[in-house]
Backbone as a chain_set.jsonl record, in Angstrom:
{"seq": "MEMHELTAFQTNYLMKFKMCLGDIKDSELHALYTEAIQGLEQNLKELLQFFPEAPVGMRNLSEADMTAFYAAQLLIFAKTSVRNYAIAITETATPRLRDTLKKQLNNAIDLHAKVFHFMHARSLYPAYNLKQLLTNDVKNANKALSM", "coords": {"N": [[38.581, -70.871, -53.798], [36.309, -71.956, -52.646], [37.127, -72.61, -50.074], [37.356, -70.089, -49.013], [34.63, -69.331, -49.151], [33.442, -71.195, -47.384], [34.787, -70.538, -45.013], [34.103, -67.808, -44.635], [31.303, -68.004, -44.491], [30.926, -69.687, -42.225], [32.239, -68.186, -40.271], [30.67, -65.855, -40.161], [28.213, -66.863, -39.262], [29.046, -67.979, -36.831], [29.694, -65.68, -35.345], [27.138, -64.487, -35.31], [25.601, -66.455, -33.956], [26.908, -66.472, -31.474], [26.365, -63.891, -30.654], [23.629, -63.938, -30.162], [23.231, -65.93, -28.306], [22.935, -65.442, -25.537], [20.315, -64.556, -25.397], [18.679, -66.718, -25.701], [16.398, -68.617, -24.146], [15.239, -71.144, -23.8], [16.365, -74.177, -22.628], [17.097, -76.508, -24.044], [17.279, -75.617, -26.703], [19.249, -73.714, -26.296], [21.38, -75.391, -25.671], [21.68, -76.657, -28.134], [22.479, -74.497, -29.73], [24.893, -73.926, -28.442], [26.297, -76.272, -29.017], [26.419, -76.017, -31.808], [27.983, -73.695, -31.978], [30.39, -74.587, -30.821], [31.07, -76.541, -32.703], [31.378, -74.962, -35.023], [33.519, -73.375, -34.188], [35.537, -75.319, -33.994], [35.63, -76.174, -36.661], [36.527, -73.801, -37.931], [39.047, -73.465, -36.746], [40.34, -75.685, -37.78], [40.159, -75.157, -40.559], [41.64, -72.781, -40.75], [44.244, -73.644, -40.577], [44.921, -74.263, -43.13], [45.318, -71.954, -44.521], [47.695, -70.243, -46.323], [49.425, -68.2, -45.382], [50.151, -65.92, -42.709], [47.921, -63.3, -41.663], [48.433, -60.057, -43.031], [48.563, -56.524, -43.069], [45.814, -55.943, -42.627], [42.447, -54.822, -43.065], [41.173, -52.343, -40.982], [38.475, -52.2, -39.006], [36.402, -50.249, -36.954], [35.166, -51.173, -33.751], [32.546, -50.388, -33.507], [31.643, -50.262, -36.071], [29.657, -52.11, -37.812], [28.956, -52.564, -40.345], [30.268, -54.131, -42.32], [29.899, -56.721, -41.299], [27.068, -56.945, -41.264], [26.521, -56.55, -43.975], [27.844, -58.741, -45.057], [26.273, -60.789, -43.996], [23.928, -60.374, -45.448], [24.889, -60.794, -48.039], [25.651, -63.5, -47.928], [23.146, -64.616, -47.418], [21.834, -63.931, -49.847], [23.41, -65.307, -51.732], [23.046, -67.954, -50.875], [20.313, -68.148, -51.289], [20.195, -68.012, -54.092], [21.451, -70.432, -54.757], [19.666, -72.247, -53.513], [17.232, -71.743, -54.85], [17.986, -72.492, -57.453], [18.383, -75.231, -57.118], [15.798, -75.97, -56.289], [14.303, -75.453, -58.588], [15.129, -77.488, -60.269], [13.82, -79.608, -59.168], [11.17, -79.29, -59.616], [8.073, -79.982, -61.086], [5.886, -78.715, -62.038], [4.882, -76.397, -64.39], [3.95, -73.737, -63.876], [4.756, -73.246, -61.225], [7.51, -73.542, -61.621], [8.013, -71.327, -63.278], [7.45, -69.287, -61.462], [9.452, -69.756, -59.543], [11.715, -69.308, -61.116], [11.45, -66.579, -61.624], [11.736, -65.627, -59.005], [14.31, -66.564, -58.505], [15.789, -64.982, -60.294], [15.358, -62.511, -59.063], [16.725, -62.973, -56.676], [19.317, -63.265, -57.684], [19.709, -60.674, -58.665], [19.6, -59.238, -56.23], [21.863, -60.304, -54.965], [23.879, -59.306, -56.668], [23.6, -56.541, -56.224], [24.223, -56.308, -53.463], [26.816, -57.342, -53.484], [28.124, -55.39, -55.099], [27.759, -53.145, -53.464], [29.335, -53.889, -51.242], [31.835, -54.252, -52.46], [32.396, -51.707, -53.508], [32.864, -50.327, -51.173], [35.127, -51.42, -50.206], [34.75, -53.661, -48.637], [34.671, -56.196, -49.458], [37.02, -57.713, -51.007], [36.919, -59.071, -53.68], [38.379, -59.513, -56.007], [40.941, -59.765, -55.263], [42.637, -62.179, -54.209], [44.559, -62.749, -52.207], [44.11, -60.681, -50.299], [41.45, -61.231, -49.717], [41.6, -63.778, -48.498], [43.217, -63.057, -46.355], [41.498, -61.345, -44.959], [39.572, -63.258, -44.288], [40.968, -64.85, -42.428], [41.442, -62.965, -40.412], [38.782, -62.272, -39.667], [37.776, -64.792, -38.896], [39.418, -65.367, -36.712], [38.606, -63.279, -35.058], [35.927, -64.015, -34.599], [36.34, -66.425, -33.26], [37.48, -65.476, -30.925], [35.482, -64.187, -29.604]], "CA": [[37.493, -69.98, -53.434], [35.352, -72.623, -51.753], [37.613, -72.482, -48.704], [36.933, -68.751, -48.596], [33.178, -69.342, -48.933], [33.176, -71.934, -46.148], [35.306, -69.774, -43.874], [33.285, -66.609, -44.452], [29.964, -68.447, -44.071], [30.961, -70.173, -40.849], [32.625, -67.067, -39.41], [29.522, -64.977, -40.001], [27.225, -67.511, -38.396], [29.601, -68.103, -35.487], [29.474, -64.386, -34.692], [25.704, -64.313, -35.116], [25.154, -67.372, -32.902], [27.448, -66.01, -30.193], [25.698, -62.641, -30.288], [22.252, -64.162, -29.698], [23.182, -67.037, -27.349], [22.42, -64.978, -24.25], [18.881, -64.296, -25.492], [17.951, -67.98, -25.851], [15.975, -69.046, -22.801], [14.94, -72.57, -23.804], [17.632, -74.853, -22.327], [17.447, -77.451, -25.104], [17.722, -74.821, -27.844], [20.525, -73.133, -25.875], [22.376, -76.452, -25.811], [21.9, -76.849, -29.569], [23.3, -73.362, -30.174], [26.226, -74.129, -27.881], [26.911, -77.332, -29.818], [26.727, -75.436, -33.118], [29.108, -72.774, -31.769], [31.606, -75.388, -30.629], [31.38, -77.154, -33.989], [31.898, -73.923, -35.921], [34.858, -73.009, -33.71], [36.453, -76.388, -34.39], [35.763, -76.1, -38.115], [37.368, -72.658, -38.295], [40.426, -73.751, -36.331], [40.886, -76.636, -38.749], [40.31, -74.485, -41.856], [42.693, -71.762, -40.694], [45.536, -74.296, -40.775], [45.183, -74.386, -44.554], [45.638, -70.658, -45.11], [49.142, -70.332, -46.537], [50.258, -67.216, -44.704], [49.506, -65.142, -41.654], [47.375, -62.055, -42.193], [49.214, -58.819, -42.934], [47.91, -55.363, -43.655], [44.371, -56.137, -42.623], [41.562, -53.668, -42.963], [40.796, -52.116, -39.597], [37.147, -51.648, -38.764], [36.169, -49.961, -35.548], [34.217, -52.118, -33.151], [31.191, -49.884, -33.696], [31.278, -50.381, -37.479], [29.181, -53.466, -38.1], [28.489, -52.572, -41.728], [30.828, -55.289, -43.021], [29.231, -57.922, -40.781], [25.682, -56.981, -41.742], [26.547, -56.718, -45.429], [28.221, -60.14, -45.307], [25.078, -61.599, -43.728], [23.024, -60.208, -46.581], [25.503, -61.434, -49.192], [25.529, -64.949, -47.715], [21.728, -64.933, -47.632], [21.532, -63.841, -51.276], [24.099, -66.402, -52.42], [22.358, -69.189, -50.503], [19.018, -68.115, -51.972], [20.431, -68.375, -55.499], [21.701, -71.882, -54.793], [18.449, -72.974, -53.146], [16.269, -71.628, -55.958], [18.46, -73.303, -58.574], [18.086, -76.622, -56.778], [14.343, -76.155, -56.271], [13.812, -75.47, -59.971], [15.394, -78.812, -60.851], [12.934, -80.569, -58.518], [9.8, -78.85, -59.84], [7.46, -80.546, -62.291], [4.768, -77.864, -62.427], [5.382, -75.236, -65.144], [3.613, -72.469, -63.222], [5.656, -73.094, -60.083], [8.846, -73.339, -62.18], [8.081, -69.925, -63.709], [7.512, -68.47, -60.244], [10.779, -69.924, -58.957], [12.684, -68.638, -61.992], [11.326, -65.136, -61.352], [12.327, -65.383, -57.693], [15.745, -66.78, -58.669], [16.338, -63.766, -60.907], [15.361, -61.475, -58.017], [17.819, -63.297, -55.754], [20.549, -62.944, -58.404], [19.816, -59.21, -58.663], [19.956, -58.807, -54.873], [23.262, -60.666, -54.754], [24.713, -58.347, -57.402], [23.541, -55.238, -55.538], [24.974, -56.39, -52.205], [28.222, -57.489, -53.864], [28.638, -54.088, -55.539], [27.791, -52.315, -52.264], [30.499, -54.273, -50.449], [33.064, -54.03, -53.234], [32.616, -50.255, -53.595], [33.315, -49.846, -49.861], [36.297, -52.24, -49.845], [34.37, -54.637, -47.626], [34.774, -57.523, -50.058], [38.015, -57.609, -52.081], [36.7, -60.298, -54.441], [39.348, -59.677, -57.079], [42.266, -59.817, -54.644], [42.555, -63.406, -53.421], [45.393, -62.634, -51.004], [43.399, -59.847, -49.329], [40.238, -61.962, -49.35], [41.986, -64.803, -47.527], [43.695, -62.338, -45.174], [40.296, -60.921, -44.235], [38.959, -64.459, -43.721], [41.721, -65.226, -41.231], [41.167, -61.94, -39.386], [37.404, -62.399, -39.205], [37.627, -66.063, -38.195], [40.048, -65.201, -35.394], [37.734, -62.405, -34.265], [34.775, -64.817, -34.177], [36.807, -67.393, -32.268], [37.834, -64.809, -29.655], [34.298, -63.537, -28.995]], "C": [[36.489, -70.66, -52.512], [35.814, -72.566, -50.302], [37.237, -71.104, -48.155], [35.441, -68.75, -48.264], [32.827, -70.045, -47.623], [33.618, -71.153, -44.923], [34.44, -68.554, -43.598], [31.897, -66.969, -43.923], [29.964, -68.852, -42.593], [31.352, -69.074, -39.867], [31.423, -66.184, -39.119], [28.491, -65.599, -39.066], [27.752, -67.732, -36.989], [29.399, -66.81, -34.713], [27.998, -64.195, -34.351], [25.196, -65.189, -33.972], [25.663, -66.925, -31.538], [26.731, -64.749, -29.715], [24.298, -62.895, -29.715], [22.149, -65.249, -28.637], [22.576, -66.623, -26.01], [20.92, -64.725, -24.236], [18.044, -65.57, -25.547], [17.668, -68.554, -24.475], [15.688, -70.543, -22.713], [16.255, -73.348, -23.66], [18.052, -75.826, -23.43], [17.949, -76.714, -26.351], [19.073, -74.174, -27.541], [21.644, -74.156, -26.046], [22.7, -76.713, -27.285], [22.765, -75.719, -30.144], [24.74, -73.515, -29.689], [26.98, -75.193, -28.672], [27.31, -76.802, -31.202], [27.924, -74.498, -33.023], [30.408, -73.547, -31.631], [32.031, -76.059, -31.935], [31.966, -76.156, -34.972], [33.299, -73.488, -35.501], [35.89, -74.056, -34.138], [36.695, -76.355, -35.897], [36.707, -74.982, -38.53], [38.824, -72.887, -37.907], [41.083, -74.698, -37.321], [41.119, -75.967, -40.105], [41.459, -73.49, -41.859], [44.084, -72.362, -40.886], [45.916, -74.378, -42.255], [45.477, -73.048, -45.241], [47.152, -70.531, -45.163], [49.993, -69.318, -45.773], [49.448, -66.448, -43.677], [48.994, -63.832, -42.237], [48.322, -60.875, -41.984], [48.417, -57.707, -43.582], [46.401, -55.473, -43.705], [43.627, -54.825, -42.509], [41.129, -53.535, -41.519], [39.427, -51.476, -39.516], [37.03, -51.35, -37.281], [35.148, -50.958, -35.026], [32.775, -51.684, -33.398], [30.71, -50.052, -35.138], [30.928, -51.828, -37.802], [28.692, -53.578, -39.536], [28.988, -53.806, -42.472], [30.136, -56.579, -42.589], [27.815, -58.037, -41.331], [25.618, -57.18, -43.259], [26.91, -58.157, -45.786], [27.051, -61.077, -45.042], [24.137, -61.553, -44.927], [23.581, -60.893, -47.832], [25.396, -62.96, -49.089], [24.091, -65.392, -47.929], [21.393, -64.961, -49.118], [22.164, -65.001, -52.041], [23.424, -67.741, -52.123], [20.995, -69.272, -51.171], [19.164, -68.533, -53.432], [20.627, -69.882, -55.615], [20.416, -72.664, -54.513], [17.394, -72.904, -54.245], [16.692, -72.493, -57.137], [18.171, -74.779, -58.328], [16.584, -76.88, -56.839], [13.773, -76.247, -57.684], [14.014, -76.85, -60.593], [14.483, -79.885, -60.267], [11.463, -80.287, -58.799], [9.264, -79.397, -61.157], [6.338, -79.663, -62.82], [5.283, -76.619, -63.143], [5.106, -73.902, -64.464], [4.52, -72.205, -62.024], [7.083, -72.848, -60.569], [9.018, -71.884, -62.617], [8.2, -68.984, -62.511], [8.9, -68.548, -59.627], [11.855, -69.261, -59.806], [12.647, -67.124, -61.773], [11.993, -64.799, -60.02], [13.841, -65.602, -57.715], [16.393, -65.531, -59.272], [16.37, -62.614, -59.914], [16.501, -61.706, -57.026], [19.169, -62.974, -56.392], [20.773, -61.433, -58.406], [20.207, -58.684, -57.283], [21.421, -59.116, -54.594], [24.187, -59.655, -55.435], [24.744, -56.995, -56.692], [24.362, -55.247, -54.254], [26.469, -56.517, -52.5], [28.811, -56.126, -54.244], [28.715, -53.093, -54.377], [29.071, -52.602, -51.475], [31.806, -53.96, -51.187], [33.4, -52.54, -53.301], [33.158, -49.685, -52.288], [34.518, -50.629, -49.34], [36.001, -53.208, -48.707], [34.519, -56.061, -48.139], [35.727, -57.441, -51.247], [38.006, -58.859, -52.976], [37.756, -60.555, -55.505], [40.783, -59.704, -56.575], [42.27, -61.005, -53.687], [43.364, -63.321, -52.136], [44.676, -61.815, -49.931], [42.139, -60.54, -48.832], [40.548, -63.002, -48.279], [42.521, -64.181, -46.243], [42.513, -61.892, -44.317], [39.591, -62.112, -43.596], [39.641, -64.863, -42.421], [41.422, -64.253, -40.096], [39.773, -62.118, -38.802], [37.175, -63.7, -38.437], [38.248, -65.977, -36.807], [39.218, -64.311, -34.482], [36.532, -63.194, -33.737], [35.173, -65.829, -33.1], [37.076, -66.745, -30.915], [36.646, -64.144, -28.967], [33.857, -64.283, -27.749]], "O": [[35.878, -69.995, -51.676], [34.987, -72.483, -49.393], [36.852, -70.967, -46.994], [35.032, -68.233, -47.225], [32.011, -69.549, -46.846], [32.912, -71.109, -43.915], [34.082, -68.294, -42.449], [31.383, -66.314, -43.017], [29.114, -68.416, -41.816], [30.843, -69.038, -38.747], [31.183, -65.807, -37.972], [27.962, -64.927, -38.18], [26.977, -67.678, -36.034], [28.981, -66.836, -33.555], [27.656, -63.791, -33.24], [24.446, -64.72, -33.116], [24.93, -66.992, -30.551], [26.516, -64.565, -28.517], [23.837, -62.134, -28.864], [21.059, -65.47, -28.109], [21.795, -67.369, -25.42], [20.314, -64.682, -23.165], [16.819, -65.504, -25.449], [18.581, -68.927, -23.738], [15.877, -71.145, -21.656], [17.158, -73.193, -24.482], [19.242, -75.953, -23.719], [18.923, -77.134, -26.976], [19.938, -74.091, -28.414], [22.731, -73.818, -26.514], [23.852, -76.96, -27.639], [23.668, -75.963, -30.945], [25.686, -73.265, -30.435], [28.165, -75.031, -28.964], [28.395, -77.099, -31.702], [28.789, -74.508, -33.899], [31.412, -73.2, -32.253], [33.222, -76.135, -32.235], [32.932, -76.458, -35.672], [34.163, -73.258, -36.347], [36.982, -73.712, -34.59], [37.831, -76.492, -36.352], [37.582, -75.18, -39.374], [39.732, -72.538, -38.662], [42.254, -74.531, -37.662], [42.156, -76.182, -40.731], [42.174, -73.366, -42.853], [45.005, -71.664, -41.312], [47.088, -74.543, -42.592], [45.845, -73.021, -46.415], [47.822, -70.698, -44.144], [51.177, -69.566, -45.545], [48.225, -66.344, -43.77], [49.564, -63.311, -43.195], [48.925, -60.714, -40.922], [47.68, -57.937, -44.541], [45.78, -55.135, -44.713], [44.117, -53.854, -41.933], [40.752, -54.526, -40.895], [39.249, -50.326, -39.919], [37.509, -52.119, -36.448], [34.361, -51.515, -35.792], [31.881, -52.526, -33.488], [29.509, -49.991, -35.402], [31.807, -52.657, -38.035], [28.079, -54.58, -39.906], [28.218, -54.458, -43.177], [29.824, -57.43, -43.423], [27.41, -59.098, -41.807], [24.753, -57.9, -43.759], [26.342, -58.727, -46.718], [26.853, -62.048, -45.771], [23.616, -62.582, -45.36], [22.831, -61.502, -48.595], [25.081, -63.626, -50.075], [23.843, -66.425, -48.55], [20.749, -65.894, -49.598], [21.521, -65.606, -52.899], [23.251, -68.564, -53.022], [20.568, -70.353, -51.576], [18.36, -69.31, -53.948], [20.03, -70.527, -56.477], [20.119, -73.637, -55.206], [16.734, -73.902, -54.536], [15.857, -73.153, -57.755], [17.758, -75.493, -59.242], [16.148, -77.895, -57.382], [12.861, -77.034, -57.94], [13.169, -77.323, -61.353], [14.389, -80.976, -60.829], [10.594, -80.98, -58.269], [9.907, -79.292, -62.201], [5.888, -79.854, -63.95], [6.051, -75.854, -62.559], [5.963, -73.019, -64.482], [4.994, -71.086, -61.827], [7.795, -72.028, -59.99], [10.055, -71.277, -62.353], [8.953, -68.011, -62.544], [9.465, -67.528, -59.233], [12.812, -68.707, -59.265], [13.689, -66.47, -61.741], [12.722, -63.813, -59.914], [14.575, -64.902, -57.018], [17.438, -65.084, -58.799], [17.31, -61.82, -59.921], [17.158, -60.761, -56.591], [20.067, -62.467, -55.72], [21.888, -60.964, -58.176], [21.045, -57.789, -57.172], [22.14, -58.279, -54.048], [25.166, -59.205, -54.839], [25.802, -56.378, -56.576], [25.111, -54.308, -53.984], [27.292, -55.876, -51.846], [29.88, -55.755, -53.758], [29.642, -52.285, -54.317], [29.795, -51.684, -51.089], [32.761, -53.462, -50.591], [34.562, -52.158, -53.166], [33.842, -48.662, -52.3], [34.883, -50.512, -48.17], [36.882, -53.536, -47.913], [34.498, -57.017, -47.363], [35.306, -57.137, -52.363], [38.982, -59.608, -53.013], [38.001, -61.706, -55.865], [41.727, -59.669, -57.364], [41.951, -60.865, -52.506], [42.906, -63.772, -51.086], [44.641, -62.221, -48.769], [41.799, -60.443, -47.653], [39.844, -63.097, -47.273], [42.302, -64.718, -45.158], [42.529, -62.045, -43.096], [39.067, -61.999, -42.488], [38.977, -65.18, -41.434], [41.18, -64.663, -38.961], [39.6, -62.114, -37.583], [36.458, -63.709, -37.437], [37.669, -66.461, -35.834], [39.132, -64.554, -33.278], [36.161, -63.06, -32.571], [34.429, -66.057, -32.147], [36.92, -67.385, -29.876], [36.786, -63.599, -27.872], [32.884, -63.888, -27.106]]}, "num_chains": 1, "name": "protein.A"}
């Protein structure tokens, strides 16, 4: 599952970075984005070699349907928030701040659940079908690489 998480995370950000690259006017920041894009492309090419089989029977989204992409962004954000809050709580010595972070962690967990259920109900995230999940990862990574 971690390979899926890494592939999905990097695919989503590769698409996002490529989509906004043309809007970045600062040459140094543009170069940093370009470097990040090249690194993500290399990472995905290397990870795709470990997927055991070529994608078959992939879900077909129209180019205009960005719901899956936007929902995945939100899911990645929520999951990362949960991880970051959990880490922050372990570094906090102040009880009041710890209580605040625990409340915010629970909110992040709730958001993650809502986004997950949204995606699962619309067949955007086949979490209980590993073969389909990995098939979608390969399809999405190849799409990001070809942008």
